[in-house]
N, C-alpha and C positions, 0 to 999 in steps of 0.2 A: 495589820490588815490582812496579811497572808495567813496568819493564824486563825483569824475570824472566819475567813473563807473556808479554811481547812476544817475547823470545827463545825462549820455549818454543813459538811459533807461534800465540799467541792474541791477540785484541784486548783491549786494556786501557784503560779510561778512568777518570779521576777524575770523580765525579758527585755531585750533591746539594748538601747544605748547605755542604760544604767549598768547592766552586767558587763557590756563591752568596756566602758570606761573604767570600772572597778578593776578589771583584769589588766588594763593598761597602766594602772596606778594613777589614774586621773580621778578628779572629784566629780561625780555625776551631778548634772544640774537638775535632773528630775528622775523619777522611777516610774516605769510602766509595769502593770500587772496583767497577766493573761490567765484566764480561767475557763472551766467548762461551764460555769454558771452563765445563764442567759441574762440579758440586761435587766429584765424584770426581777429576776431572782436576786441580782446584785443589789438592786434597789431595796429589796425586802430585807437583806442582811444589814445594810448601812442606812440609817435614817438621814444621814448627812450626805446623801447621794443625789445627783441630778443626772438625768439621761439626756444626751445631746446627739445630734447628727441624724440624718435620714439615709444618706448614701452609705455611711459607715457608723452604725449605732454604737456609741460608747457610754461609759458610766464615768462620771466625774465625782470622786469621793472627796469631800472638803474636810480639811483638818486646819482650822483657823484660816490663814492666808495660803497654806499649802493645798495643792490639788493633786491627787493620785489618780492617774487615768487607768481604768480597768477595761479590758477588751475581751470579749468572749472569743474562744478559738474559732478561727475561720477555716473553711474548707474550699476546695476548688468549685467553680460554678458548674451546675448541672442543668441549667436551663429552666429551672422552676421559677416561681413567681418571687422568690426571696431574693434573687440576684438578677443582674442585667448587664449585658455587654453590647455595645454598639457594633455595627458592621466593620468599623475600623479597629475593633478590639479594645476600646476604652470601657473600663468598668463604670457603670453609672449607679449601680446599687450593689452593696458588698455586705450582705447580711446572711450569708450561707455559713452555718455553723458546723464544726466538726471536732476532731480530736487534737491533742497537742502535736501529734506527728503531722496531721494535716495543716495545722497552723504554721509549723516550721517551714514547710514547703512553700507556703504562700508569702513568706516575708521577703523583703527585697534583697538584702545583701547577707552573705553568710556570716559576717561578723555581727550582725544584728539578730541572728537566729540562735542565740545562745540562751538557755533557760536555767534559771537558778530554782532547783526544786526544794521547797520548804520541808518535804517529808524526810529527806536524808541529807540535806544541805550540800547537794552536789550540783555541779554545772553540767547540763546535758547538752551535747553538740549534735544536732541532727543534719548539719549541712556542711561540715568541714570548717566551720568558722574559727576554731582554735588555730588551725594550721595557717589560715589566711591572716589571722591576727598577728601571729608570730612573724609572718612574712611582710606585714604592712601592705596588704593587698585588699583592694575592694572588688569583690567578685559578686555578680548578680546570681541569684538562685533561678535556674531555668533559662529559657532562651531570652537573651537581653532585649532583642527587638520586640518580642511579645510582651515582655515585662514593661518596657517603655510605652508601648501602645496602650496597655492597660491603665497606666497612670503616667502621663508625661513628666509629672513633678519628680519622679525618680531620677531624671537626669540632673535636676537641680540638687537633689540630695546627694547624688554622687559627687558632684562638684563640691558641696559643703563638707561632706565627710573627708574627701581628699584634702581639702584645704585645712580643715580643723585638726585632722589626725596626722597629716603628713604622709598619707597612703598613696599608693599608685592605683589608678583604675586598671583593672585587667583589660588586656587588648580586646577581648571579645565583648566586654561591657563598654568599652571606649568607643569603638568604631561606629556603632549605630548613632551615637550622639550627634555626630557631624551631619547626619542625614535626617534625623527626626526632630530637630529643634522646633520645627513649625508646629508640632503638636501642642506646644505650650499656648498657642493661640486659642485653643479649645478649653483651656483652664480658666475657671472663674477669676476675674481680676482681683477680688477680695482675697482669695486663697493664695494668689501669687504675691500679694502684698506681705503676708505672713512669711512666705518663703524668703522674700527679699530681706525682711528684718533679720531672719536667721542667718542669711548669707553674709550681711554687712555689719551686723551688730552682735556677732558671736565671738569676736576677738580674732578673726582670721579674715578681715575685710580685703586686705591687699591680695592674699592668695586667691580668695574667691573671685575678686574682680579680674585678676589675670586669667584664671581658668575659665570663667564665663566668656572672656574675649577669645581665648584659644579655641573653645569649642563652638564659637559663633552663636552663642546663646544670648548675649547681651542684646542683640537686635530684636529679640522677641519680648524682652522685659522693658527695655528703654530704647525704642526705635529711633526716636529723634536724636538721642545722645549717640547711639551707634553710627548714625548716618554722618554726623559731624566729626566724629573721630576718624572716620574714613577719609575725610578731606582736611584733617588737622596737620597741615604741612610743616608747621614749625613745632608741633608736639606740645603747645601750651595747654590745650584742653586735657590731654592725657596726663600731663605733669600735675595739673590742678586736681584731677580726680585721684591720682595716686597719692598725693600729699594729703588729701582729705582721708583717704582709707588708712594711711599710716597714722594720722592723728587720731582717727577713731580707735584703732587697735591700741594705741598708746594710752588713751583715756581708759578704756575698758580694762587694760592690764593694771592701771593705777587705781581702779575702783571709782573712777569719776563718771558722772552721768553723760549719756549721749542721747541725741534725739534724731529721728528719721528726718525731721525738718531741715536740719543742716546738711545732711547727705543729699537730700533732694535738691537743696539749693545749689549744691556743687554739680550734681549729675545733670540738672536741667538749666545750668547757667548760660551755656552757649546757645542752646535752642532758643532761650528767652531773649538773649542779646541779639541773635540774628533777626528775630521777629520784631524786636524793639526798634532796630535800625531801620527797617522798612516803614514802620509807623512814624519815626521821626522825619523820614523823608517826605511823608504826607502832612507834615506840619505840627506834629505833637511835640511837646517838650520832653526832656529826658525822663522826668519823673512820671508824666503821663504815659509815655511809651512803655516803661517798665510795669506800671500798674496793669495796662491792657494786655501787653504781651505775656505777662506772668499768669494772668487768668487763662489765656488761650492755650499755652503750652502745657499747663498743669491739667486742663480739661481734656486735651488730647492724650496726655500720658495716662490719665485714668481709664482710658479705654483698654489699656493693656494691664496695667497694675494700678488698681484703685488706690487713691491717696486720701485718707480721711481729712475732713475739713479742718479739724483742730491743728493738723500739721501743715496743711497747705497755706493757711493763713500766716503761720510763723515763717514758712519759706518765703512767702511774698514780702513780708516785713523785712527780712534780711536783705532781699534784693533792693527793696525801695529805700533802704537806708544807705546804700552804697553811694548815690549822688550826694547825699547830705554829708557823708564823711569827707568830701572834697572841700567843704567849707570850714575854714579854721579861723575865721574872724567873727567879731561880734558876740552876741549871746547864744548863738545857735549851738556852738559846741557844748556849752553847759547843759542846755536843754537836751541835747542828744545823749549826753552822758547819763541822763536820768531815764532814758528810754528803756523799757523792759527788755527789748530785743537788742540793746546796744552791744552787749558782750559778744553775742553770736555774730552780729554784723561786723564787729572789729576782728574777730577771729577769721571771718571769711575774707576780709581785706588783707589780713596777714597771708592767708593761703594764696590769694591772687598775686601778692608781691613775690612770694616763694616760687610761684610758677612762672614769673616774668611778665605778668600782664600789667600790673601797676607799679608806681614808683615807690621804693622803700622809704624815701624821706617822709612821705605822708603817714606811713605806718609808725615811724619813729616819733613823729609829732604827736600822734594820738597816744602813744605809749607814755610819753613824757606828761602829756596833759592829764592823764589818769593819775599819775604819781603826784601831780601838783594838786589834785582835787580829790583826796580820799574820802572826804565827808560826803560828797555827792554820790560816790560809788556805794558807800555804806547805807545811805538813805534809800537808794534805789533797791539795794539787796533786801533791806528791811521790808520795803513795800512789796517786793516780789514774794517774800516769805508769807506776809500777811495775806496776799491774794491766793496763795496755794492752800490756806487753811479751808477746810470744808465749812461752808456756811450752815448754821443751824436754822432750820425751818422754824418760824414763829408758831407757837401752839395756837391752835384755833380755840376761840372762846366759845363756850356752849351757847347755843341759840337761846335768846331770852323768850320766855313764854308770852304769847300774844294775850293782850287783855281780852277778857270775855266779852263777846258781842261786838268787838271793834274790828277794824279792817287791818290793823297793824301799822297804819301810817300815823305819823305824828300830827297832832292837832294845832 
């Protein structure tokens, strides 16, 4: 890709996290390319290219399942129509183009402003990133408060990189975070969902959670959760969340799948339980109260961080199966064993026991019951695999010609 841009007469650099991770001896998860070619020019070079974004116009070049993100060099805003900044300093349009030197100054952290130049195979450092990389320091380029006001998500990126890399946030970049967290309320909930996934499903969930709590940022992502953690006198809720984060990190390290639905089930468990308790006092059954409360707390949560329906349904199923796990007689356990969400509900029950909420003997019973009925587990897994297969759409039959002079209706 770099060579194709170069051969077309454009500058092309590998930049950002890919260069940083390679220098740290880590395996990059993705590669970003920066160029002086404008989005339309990039699209002309690559037939397999799709332009995305309005606020920040990008080119996504597809190579099978892989996507390489290509961005045009950005420059400082000059007040023209191509860019836009609110009175509070937030960038709402960011399509002012410039040189590679301009682009380096616009990047967030010095360690992300390292450019691999395809012309001479050198790493070019415009902002002192190599020194900070060696020192394990996250330093913002420019005035930290101004940079956070331009884009409040940079505070979450600081937390994520500090957790992922084990770096320290420079004191000048750290201090404003305690004061400017409220700016996250201005960020689109859908964008914050993507950031939450990166924070909690990148292999450093424990450190990310602890740093979010330390910098008082959790309240702007999960306000209901943060409020109940403040009143968590016995530490159960904190223990439950911490065990879930540890479990997520362990699964990712082992190459096992993880889902946002399970983490949301944990993070929103106590807010849901609190609301369900009120509903039960009004006469609802336990199952009814969980169904109703689950919908209410997830709807409220989506005002801050949007939660796609495909995940929220799974979260609610995990919750709704918890009362059914209490029943260990009759045919109910066998039917529950075949439920597509049984394994997630069972794992959730184990976490609750580890945190001290429920009794361990119930978990032991379900563990033994699964060992005694392996055929039911196998059949459920087989059905789940079949349901995941993409369904082939039936081919449409060509329309039959209407008989001449007729209405087309059968006689």
